[in-house]
Structure formats: structure tokens, C-alpha cells
VOGU-3710 file (C-alpha; in Angstrom, 3 decimals, decimal comma):
1> xxxxxxxxxx> -25,655/1,094/-6,153  -22,433/1,722/-4,195  -20,949/-0,796/-1,784  -19,646/0,056/1,675  -17,288/-1,733/4,035  -18,167/-1,495/7,711  -15,261/-2,105/10,065  -16,146/-3,131/13,590  -13,577/-3,328/16,372  -15,559/-5,475/18,783
11> xxxxxxxxxx> -13,848/-6,758/21,962  -15,354/-10,078/23,037  -17,153/-10,723/19,748  -18,161/-14,319/19,059  -19,875/-15,862/16,073  -23,066/-16,113/18,170  -23,006/-12,394/19,049  -22,327/-11,513/15,419  -25,204/-13,673/14,164  -27,594/-12,088/16,675
21> xxxxxxxxxx> -26,488/-8,610/15,560  -26,797/-9,460/11,862  -30,305/-10,828/12,423  -31,286/-7,538/14,092  -29,738/-5,745/11,134  -31,741/-7,780/8,640  -34,957/-6,887/10,462  -34,018/-3,197/10,304  -33,175/-3,561/6,601  -36,681/-4,935/6,010
31> xxxxxxxxxx> -38,209/-2,013/7,936  -36,122/0,544/6,053  -37,120/-1,041/2,748  -40,797/-0,440/3,555  -39,805/3,158/4,386  -38,232/3,545/0,933  -34,516/3,073/1,723  -33,006/-0,065/0,252  -29,844/-1,438/1,867  -28,503/-4,940/1,368
41> xxxxxxxxxx> -26,232/-6,897/3,713  -23,885/-8,830/1,411  -21,379/-10,604/3,651  -19,614/-10,345/7,008  -16,253/-11,742/8,058  -15,308/-12,274/11,693  -11,619/-12,341/12,611  -11,810/-13,663/16,182  -8,112/-13,335/17,027  -8,262/-9,624/16,186
51> xxxxxxxxxx> -11,760/-8,993/17,616  -12,714/-7,409/14,296  -15,677/-7,863/11,962  -15,800/-6,589/8,381  -19,243/-6,301/6,777  -20,035/-5,410/3,186  -23,288/-3,593/2,392  -24,879/-2,221/-0,719  -26,860/0,967/-0,274  -27,574/4,469/-1,496
61> xxxxxxxxxx> -25,220/6,216/0,956  -22,914/5,924/3,949  -25,740/7,453/5,977  -28,178/4,694/5,030  -25,677/1,980/5,979  -24,906/3,771/9,246  -28,656/4,038/9,969  -29,099/0,261/9,604  -26,345/-0,376/12,114  -27,477/2,301/14,563
71> xxxxxxxxxx> -31,100/1,164/14,527  -29,997/-2,448/14,990  -27,593/-1,438/17,784  -24,582/-2,935/16,012  -21,250/-1,327/16,774  -19,438/0,492/13,968  -15,849/1,727/13,999  -15,936/3,192/10,493  -17,714/2,969/7,152  -15,973/3,505/3,828
81> xxxxxxxxxx> -17,061/3,175/0,224  -15,511/0,027/-1,227  -15,092/-1,843/-4,466  -15,435/-5,574/-4,052  -13,315/-7,600/-6,461  -13,967/-11,314/-6,753  -12,785/-13,766/-9,295  -13,415/-16,981/-11,076  -10,833/-18,677/-13,282  -10,207/-16,334/-16,198
91> xxxxxxxxxx> -12,575/-13,653/-14,928  -12,351/-10,876/-12,357  -15,283/-8,685/-11,528  -15,189/-5,374/-9,671  -18,418/-4,409/-7,984  -19,522/-0,885/-7,354  -21,720/0,205/-10,212  -21,774/-3,433/-11,481  -23,421/-4,417/-8,229  -25,678/-7,398/-7,659
101> xxxxxxxx> -25,945/-8,491/-11,278  -22,286/-9,466/-11,257  -22,231/-11,204/-7,867  -22,173/-14,972/-7,556  -25,660/-16,357/-6,903  -24,831/-17,261/-3,286  -24,280/-13,543/-2,475  -27,500/-12,196/-4,045
//
């Protein structure tokens, strides 16, 4: 399943506001799953000095990822397909088609 990076320019964002938004998003993800659309929230990074949040999702389409954020009322500046590359000593893994099977356990 493809991965998507959501960029959020969010003036005044705090870790508390982000956590509240991500919790709403997780509830929407559960609802959408029962409706037949599977999206997974992998990780989010807050850069407070820049008032920016980057979130990585796995899902069937940009539209599905956008729907999660719209239904959860989480601001979105843009969504782009992304390849997540992470590494361990002696091993790099690119995720896109590799997806969840190649992610470290803490991100599954």
C-alpha cells in the first residue's frame, strides 16, 4: 500500500493540540476501516519553531488520506506520495510497496 506525507502549516500548534487532533484522526480511521477503507497513521513529527507538522500515512489513495484528515477536522496544507527510507546498521529499507512488513515493530 502506498505511503503519503501530509504537510501541515499550523500556526500556534502545540504538542497537546497535535495529540488531540491525532486522537480524532485515529477514531476516524477506525470508522473508515469499518466502512471498508483502510488507512494507517504511521508517525507524526512536530517542528514547533516552524509551526509545521509532518505526518506519514499508509493508505489506498491521496483521497483516502485526505478524507481521514477532513473528517477529523485536522488541517492539511498538502499531501504527497512518499517513500519512507529508514535504516539499521548495514541495512536500509525503502517503504512504499514494501510497507508495514519492513517497518520496525514500534511503527506497526
